[in-house]
C-alpha positions in Angstrom: -28.6 8.4 -30.6 -29.9 8.9 -34.2 -30.8 6.0 -36.4 -27.6 5.6 -38.3 -28.8 3.4 -41.1 -29.5 5.0 -44.5 -33.2 5.1 -45.4 -32.6 3.5 -48.8 -30.4 0.6 -47.9 -30.2 -2.0 -45.2 -26.5 -1.8 -44.3 -26.9 -3.5 -40.9 -25.5 -6.0 -38.5 -22.2 -6.0 -36.5 -19.8 -7.3 -33.9 -18.6 -6.0 -30.6 -18.0 -6.9 -27.1 -18.2 -5.5 -23.6 -16.7 -5.9 -20.2 -16.7 -8.3 -17.3 -20.0 -8.0 -15.4 -21.9 -10.6 -13.5 -24.2 -12.6 -15.7 -25.6 -16.0 -16.3 -25.0 -15.6 -20.1 -22.4 -17.5 -22.0 -18.8 -16.5 -21.3 -15.7 -17.6 -23.1 -14.3 -21.0 -22.1 -11.3 -20.8 -19.9 -8.9 -22.2 -22.5 -10.0 -19.8 -25.2 -7.1 -18.0 -26.8 -6.9 -14.3 -26.0 -5.0 -12.4 -28.7 -3.6 -9.2 -27.2 -3.6 -6.2 -29.4 -0.3 -4.3 -29.6 -1.8 -0.8 -29.8 -2.8 1.3 -32.7 -0.5 1.9 -35.7 -3.1 4.2 -37.3 -3.5 6.7 -34.4 -1.7 10.0 -35.1 0.9 11.1 -32.5 -0.5 14.6 -32.6 -3.8 16.1 -33.6 -6.6 14.1 -35.1 -8.2 12.8 -38.3 -11.4 14.2 -39.7 -13.9 11.6 -40.9 -17.3 11.6 -42.7 -20.3 9.4 -43.2 -21.4 10.3 -46.7 -25.1 10.1 -46.2 -26.1 13.3 -47.9 -24.2 13.6 -51.2 -21.7 11.6 -53.2 -18.2 11.7 -51.7 -16.8 13.9 -54.4 -19.5 16.5 -53.8 -19.2 16.4 -50.0 -15.4 16.7 -50.2 -15.8 19.7 -52.4 -18.1 21.3 -49.9 -15.7 20.8 -47.0 -12.6 21.7 -49.1 -10.7 18.4 -48.9 -11.0 14.6 -48.6 -11.2 13.6 -45.0 -8.8 11.0 -43.7 -11.6 8.6 -42.5 -14.7 7.2 -44.2 -17.5 5.7 -42.1 -19.6 2.9 -43.5 -22.2 0.6 -42.0 -22.3 -3.1 -42.7 -24.6 -6.0 -41.8 -23.5 -9.1 -40.0 -23.3 -11.3 -43.1 -21.8 -8.5 -45.3 -18.5 -9.3 -46.9 -17.1 -5.9 -45.8 -13.4 -6.5 -46.6 -14.2 -7.0 -50.3 -16.9 -4.3 -50.4 -16.9 -1.5 -53.0 -16.7 1.0 -50.1 -13.6 -0.4 -48.6 -11.9 -0.7 -52.0 -12.9 2.8 -52.8 -11.4 4.1 -49.6 -8.0 2.7 -50.6 -8.3 4.4 -54.0 -9.2 7.7 -52.3 -6.5 7.4 -49.7 -8.9 7.1 -46.8 -9.0 4.9 -43.7 -12.1 2.8 -43.6 -14.1 3.0 -40.4 -16.4 -0.1 -40.7 -19.3 -0.2 -38.3 -20.3 -3.9 -38.1 -23.8 -4.3 -36.8 -25.2 -7.7 -35.6 -28.9 -7.0 -36.2 -31.0 -10.1 -36.0 -28.2 -12.1 -34.5 -28.4 -14.1 -31.3 -25.1 -13.2 -29.6 -25.1 -16.5 -27.7 -25.0 -18.3 -31.0 -21.9 -16.3 -31.9 -20.3 -17.1 -28.6 -21.1 -20.8 -29.2 -19.1 -20.7 -32.4 -22.1 -21.1 -34.8 -20.8 -18.2 -37.0 -17.1 -19.0 -36.9 -16.9 -20.1 -40.6 -18.2 -16.7 -41.7 -15.9 -14.9 -39.3 -12.8 -16.8 -40.5 -13.7 -16.0 -44.1 -14.0 -12.3 -43.2 -10.6 -12.6 -41.4 -8.9 -14.1 -44.4 -10.2 -11.4 -46.6 -9.3 -8.7 -44.2 -5.7 -10.0 -44.0 -5.3 -9.2 -47.7 -6.3 -5.6 -47.4 -3.8 -3.0 -48.6 -4.1 -0.9 -45.4 -5.6 -1.4 -42.0 -9.3 -0.7 -41.2 -10.9 0.5 -38.1 -13.5 -2.1 -37.1 -16.2 -0.6 -34.9 -18.0 -3.8 -33.6 -21.5 -3.5 -32.2 -21.4 0.1 -31.2 -23.7 1.9 -28.8 -24.2 -1.3 -26.7 -25.1 0.9 -23.7 -28.0 2.7 -25.4 -30.5 2.2 -28.1 -28.9 -0.8 -29.8 -28.6 -2.8 -26.6 -26.9 -5.7 -28.2 -27.7 -8.9 -26.3 -30.5 -7.3 -24.3 -28.3 -5.0 -22.3 -26.5 -7.9 -20.8 -22.9 -6.9 -20.4 -21.6 -10.4 -19.8 -23.1 -11.7 -23.0 -21.9 -8.6 -25.0 -18.3 -9.0 -23.6 -18.3 -12.7 -24.5 -19.6 -11.9 -28.0 -17.0 -9.2 -28.6 -14.1 -11.3 -27.3 -15.2 -14.3 -29.4 -15.4 -12.3 -32.6 -12.0 -10.8 -31.8 -10.4 -14.1 -31.0 -11.6 -15.7 -34.3 -10.8 -12.8 -36.5 -7.7 -11.1 -35.0 -5.2 -14.0 -35.2 -5.8 -14.2 -39.0 -6.5 -10.6 -39.9 -3.5 -9.4 -37.8 -2.6 -5.7 -38.1 -5.1 -5.2 -41.0 -7.8 -4.7 -38.4 -7.8 -2.2 -35.5 -10.6 -2.9 -33.0 -12.9 0.0 -31.9 -15.2 -0.2 -28.9 -17.6 2.8 -29.0 -20.4 3.3 -26.5 -23.0 6.0 -26.8 -22.3 9.2 -24.9 -25.1 8.5 -22.5 -26.5 5.2 -21.1 -30.1 4.1 -21.5 -32.1 4.8 -18.3 -31.9 1.7 -16.1 -29.3 0.0 -18.2 -25.8 -0.9 -17.1 -23.2 1.8 -17.5 -21.0 1.8 -20.6 -17.8 0.5 -18.9 -19.6 -2.6 -17.8 -19.5 -3.6 -21.5 -15.8 -3.0 -21.9 -14.2 -6.1 -23.5 -10.8 -5.5 -21.8 -7.5 -3.9 -22.9 -6.4 -7.0 -24.7 -9.4 -6.7 -27.1 -9.5 -3.0 -27.9 -7.2 -0.7 -29.9 -9.4 2.4 -29.8 -12.2 3.5 -27.5 -14.9 5.6 -29.0 -17.9 7.9 -28.4 -21.1 8.4 -30.4 -22.8 11.6 -29.4 -25.0 14.4 -30.8 -26.3 17.8 -29.8 -30.1 17.2 -30.3 -31.1 20.8 -29.9 -34.4 22.0 -28.6 -36.9 20.6 -31.2 -38.6 18.6 -28.5 -38.9 18.8 -24.7 -36.7 15.7 -24.2 -33.5 17.5 -25.2 -31.6 20.8 -24.5 -28.9 22.6 -26.4 -25.5 21.1 -25.5 -22.1 22.2 -26.5 -19.6 19.8 -28.0 -17.9 19.6 -24.7 -21.2 18.9 -22.9 -22.0 16.1 -25.3 -18.6 14.3 -25.2 -17.0 15.4 -22.0 -18.5 13.0 -19.4 -17.9 9.9 -21.5 -14.5 11.1 -22.5 -13.6 11.3 -18.8 -14.6 7.6 -18.4 -12.6 6.5 -21.4 -9.4 8.5 -21.1 -8.0 6.5 -18.2 -8.1 3.3 -20.3 -5.1 4.7 -22.2 -6.4 4.0 -25.7 -6.7 6.6 -28.5 -10.3 7.8 -28.6 -12.4 8.2 -31.7 -15.5 10.3 -31.9 -17.1 7.8 -34.2 -20.4 9.7 -34.8 -21.3 13.3 -34.1 -23.2 16.3 -35.4 -25.5 19.1 -34.2 -29.1 20.1 -34.7 -29.9 23.6 -35.8 -32.8 24.4 -33.3 -31.9 26.0 -30.0 -28.6 27.7 -30.8 -26.0 28.4 -33.4 -24.8 25.2 -35.2 -22.0 27.2 -36.7 -20.8 28.3 -33.3 -21.1 24.7 -32.1 -18.9 23.5 -34.9 -16.4 26.2 -34.1 -16.1 24.9 -30.5 -15.0 21.4 -31.6 -11.2 21.9 -32.2 -10.7 24.1 -29.1 -12.5 21.4 -27.0 -10.4 18.6 -28.5 -7.1 20.5 -28.0 -7.8 21.8 -24.5 -10.1 19.2 -22.9 -9.9 15.9 -24.9 -6.3 15.5 -26.1 -6.7 11.7 -26.4 -9.2 12.1 -29.2 -7.4 11.1 -32.4 -10.3 11.1 -34.9 -13.7 12.8 -35.3 -16.3 11.6 -37.7 -19.2 13.8 -38.9 -22.6 12.1 -39.5 -23.7 13.9 -42.7 -27.4 13.0 -43.2 -30.9 14.4 -42.5 -32.5 11.9 -40.2 -34.1 12.6 -36.7 -32.5 16.0 -37.0 -30.8 17.7 -39.9 -27.3 16.5 -39.1 -26.0 17.5 -42.5 -23.0 19.7 -43.1 -25.2 21.8 -45.4 -28.2 22.1 -43.1 -27.6 25.9 -43.4 -25.0 28.1 -45.2 -23.5 29.0 -41.8 -23.1 25.4 -40.8 -21.5 24.5 -44.0 -19.0 27.4 -43.8 -18.2 26.3 -40.2 -17.5 22.7 -41.2 -15.4 23.9 -44.0 -13.3 26.0 -41.5 -13.2 22.9 -39.2 -11.8 20.8 -42.1 -9.1 23.4 -42.8 -7.9 23.5 -39.2 -4.4 22.2 -38.9 -5.3 20.2 -35.8 -7.4 17.9 -38.0 -4.7 17.6 -40.6 -2.9 14.5 -39.1 -1.3 12.4 -41.8 -2.3 8.7 -42.1 0.7 6.4 -41.8 
């Protein structure tokens, strides 16, 4: 996966959880309250939302380039960041967007979280989240199966962490937070598979996928269509019965036509991945030039994507 953090700011640290896998790591005590989620109120019944990470240009300029304001705005926050009161989340309300908050626990010992040593901070975030004007999508400790490897690729520890954060925050924040669990589209070699980290149906409102077409700039990658990138993980997630969010995606330019790649997105969603209810473009020049404006053809294709009625779902 690409490094998602902006070069100029340290927006890092998060929360998430995994699934039940054998482990000697801490697990929730048997009497810990499990707060079932009642499903998503944000997910559209038909079609999908378009989302953006505004890493290249100010939102107003990017929106002008794509021809409209996308329904979802992705932002990255650190573990201690007061994200419910942040300027980004407040700005999303003003702009009529749903906040997708990627909460990243960099530098955090997940066992300390499970042991309750961060509960005071978590309760404060929950109280602030409960006062939000509209629900947010909270993507906790994403890509646990790949580069990030939260908790050292220990599924049992990750699951205990995700569940603990959920069980502290959810009873207070209520329907102001919808919980996202988003693995990378591929697992790290030798690491447990993504579903080993699944926290369980009672803890997750949306499942997600982060995935990119890396192109042929180096020998480690090949040109992949959108369906090639997302299809295998989608087939793993769809049986869970949750709405799916493509929480990060883009394409490189080298090795094929980026414009044609973008043009494949909506047909692939409609025909092969109907459970996808949101798709978020990672608009920044990092390991590859993931930007909407990496070429005139790419920008025109993304503009056409944004105009497609399939991605015009209205936010409740």
